[in-house]
C-alpha positions in Angstrom: -29.5 -3.7 35.2 -26.3 -2.2 36.7 -25.0 -4.7 38.2 -24.8 -6.0 34.1 -23.9 -4.2 32.2 -20.4 -4.1 35.2 -20.4 -7.9 34.5 -20.6 -7.2 30.7 -18.0 -4.8 31.2 -15.4 -6.8 33.6 -15.8 -8.9 30.4 -14.9 -7.3 28.8 -11.7 -6.3 30.4 -11.4 -10.0 30.6 -10.8 -10.8 27.2 -8.6 -7.7 25.9 -5.8 -8.7 28.7 -6.1 -12.4 27.1 -5.4 -11.4 23.9 -3.2 -8.5 24.9 -1.2 -11.7 26.3 -1.3 -13.8 23.1 -0.6 -10.8 20.4 0.7 -13.3 17.5 -2.4 -14.4 16.6 -5.5 -13.5 14.3 -8.6 -12.7 17.4 -10.3 -10.1 14.8 -13.1 -12.8 15.2 -13.6 -14.4 18.6 -14.4 -10.2 19.0 -18.0 -11.3 17.3 -18.1 -14.5 19.3 -17.7 -11.2 22.3 -20.3 -9.8 21.2 -22.8 -13.0 20.8 -22.3 -13.9 24.2 -21.6 -9.9 26.1 -26.2 -10.3 24.1 -27.0 -13.9 26.0 -25.0 -13.1 29.0 -26.1 -10.2 30.0 -29.9 -11.1 28.6 -29.9 -14.3 31.0 -28.3 -11.9 33.9 -31.8 -9.4 33.6 -34.4 -11.9 33.5 -32.6 -14.7 35.5 -29.9 -12.9 38.3 -28.2 -15.9 37.0 -24.4 -14.2 38.3 -23.0 -17.6 38.1 -23.8 -18.8 34.4 -21.2 -15.5 33.8 -18.4 -17.4 36.7 -19.1 -20.1 34.4 -19.1 -18.7 31.0 -15.8 -17.0 31.7 -14.2 -20.7 33.4 -15.2 -22.6 29.8 -13.9 -19.6 28.1 -10.8 -19.1 29.9 -9.8 -22.5 28.9 -10.8 -22.7 25.3 -7.9 -19.8 24.7 -5.5 -21.6 26.9 -6.4 -24.1 24.9 -6.2 -22.6 21.6 -2.8 -20.6 22.0 -0.6 -23.4 23.5 -1.8 -26.2 20.4 -1.2 -23.2 18.4 -4.2 -23.4 16.5 -5.7 -20.3 16.1 -3.8 -18.7 12.9 -1.1 -16.5 13.5 -1.8 -12.5 12.8 2.1 -11.4 10.4 2.9 -15.0 9.8 -0.2 -15.8 7.6 0.3 -14.7 4.5 3.7 -16.0 3.9 4.5 -19.8 2.3 4.6 -21.7 5.6 5.9 -25.2 4.7 6.7 -28.2 6.7 11.0 -29.4 7.2 12.2 -32.0 5.2 14.8 -34.5 6.9 14.8 -36.7 3.6 17.8 -36.0 1.5 16.8 -37.8 -1.3 14.0 -35.4 -2.7 14.9 -35.3 -6.6 13.1 -31.6 -8.4 14.4 -28.6 -10.3 13.0 -26.3 -7.7 14.9 -24.5 -5.1 13.1 -22.7 -1.8 15.5 -21.3 0.4 13.6 -21.6 3.9 13.9 -19.6 7.0 14.6 -22.0 10.6 12.9 -20.6 14.1 15.3 -22.0 16.3 17.6 -19.5 18.6 15.5 -16.5 17.0 16.2 -13.8 20.2 13.3 -10.7 20.7 14.4 -8.4 18.4 12.4 -3.9 18.3 11.1 -3.1 15.2 13.8 -3.5 12.5 14.4 -1.3 9.4 16.0 -3.0 6.5 16.5 -2.4 2.7 14.4 -4.9 0.7 14.2 -5.9 -3.4 11.4 -5.7 -4.6 9.9 -7.8 -7.5 10.2 -5.8 -11.2 14.2 -5.5 -9.6 13.9 -1.8 -7.3 14.6 -1.9 -3.9 12.2 -0.6 -1.0 13.1 0.5 2.5 10.3 -0.4 5.4 10.0 -0.1 9.0 7.8 -2.2 10.2 7.0 -4.1 13.7 9.3 -7.5 13.0 8.1 -11.0 12.3 10.9 -12.5 14.3 9.6 -13.0 17.1 6.0 -14.6 15.2 9.1 -17.0 13.6 10.9 -17.8 17.0 7.1 -19.3 17.9 7.0 -21.2 15.2 7.2 -25.2 15.7 10.0 -26.8 15.1 9.3 -28.4 12.5 7.9 -25.3 10.6 9.4 -22.9 8.1 9.3 -20.6 6.2 9.7 -20.6 2.7 11.3 -17.6 0.6 10.0 -16.1 -2.3 12.7 -15.4 -5.2 12.8 -13.2 -7.9 14.3 -14.6 -11.9 17.8 -13.8 -10.7 17.5 -15.9 -7.3 17.1 -12.5 -5.6 15.0 -13.2 -2.3 12.3 -10.6 -3.4 8.9 -9.7 -0.9 7.9 -9.1 2.9 9.9 -13.0 3.1 13.1 -10.8 1.6 12.3 -9.1 4.5 12.0 -11.4 7.2 15.5 -13.1 5.1 17.1 -10.2 6.3 16.3 -9.6 9.7 16.4 -13.2 10.7 19.9 -13.6 9.1 21.0 -10.3 11.1 20.6 -11.7 14.0 22.7 -14.6 13.1 26.1 -12.6 12.3 25.4 -10.9 15.5 25.5 -13.7 17.3 28.6 -14.4 19.0 28.3 -17.6 20.2 27.8 -18.5 17.3 30.3 -16.9 15.1 31.9 -15.0 16.6 34.2 -12.0 15.4 38.1 -13.2 16.4 38.1 -15.0 13.9 40.8 -12.6 10.6 39.1 -14.7 7.7 36.1 -17.4 7.4 38.3 -19.8 5.8 39.7 -20.0 10.1 36.4 -20.5 11.3 35.9 -23.8 12.5 33.5 -26.4 10.2 30.9 -26.5 13.2 30.6 -23.1 13.5 29.1 -23.0 10.4 27.4 -25.7 10.6 25.3 -24.1 13.3 24.3 -21.5 11.4 24.2 -22.3 7.8 21.4 -24.8 9.9 19.4 -21.8 10.1 19.0 -21.0 6.6 18.3 -23.6 4.6 18.8 -24.6 0.6 16.0 -27.5 -0.2 15.3 -29.3 -2.8 11.3 -29.8 -3.3 
């Protein structure tokens, strides 16, 4: 019985280590599955002393976790409430609605940020919390976050905070937008296009 409890404890610690590594994924439901596995493992080890079964199951779950995390099939934890759209290169699409989309290229990891953003009723609010820019960096190259806007065309909601932080990162990128130009008009078009390619207003 003591050996069985040690095995289960080690199994829980192993999974917690994996979930800390892949913090961008929602693993709440996986803990439900983990509890069931613990019960099954404990029962089998007690009845049949099948230690080898525990090891095989551990290897199997490791493989499954690796495949899911690398393939990006598990839902993202903090971006799950935002609208993720597929980036399209078709410039002939026609629509009356425009959308601002935030790309995932060249976004470095940042610390927590305090930022002011506009609410839907027109007011402003400051918020502090874990930045979403790290999650944005892990999006697929064809995925973009759609930014919600109010009737005045101003970004609102959680997407507005994400856009503000993203613009700040781009503005502080000395390679993309160097500060040795007296005027924006003197900035080379190649630098401007590189910056604008990360923030796009597209029709759909």
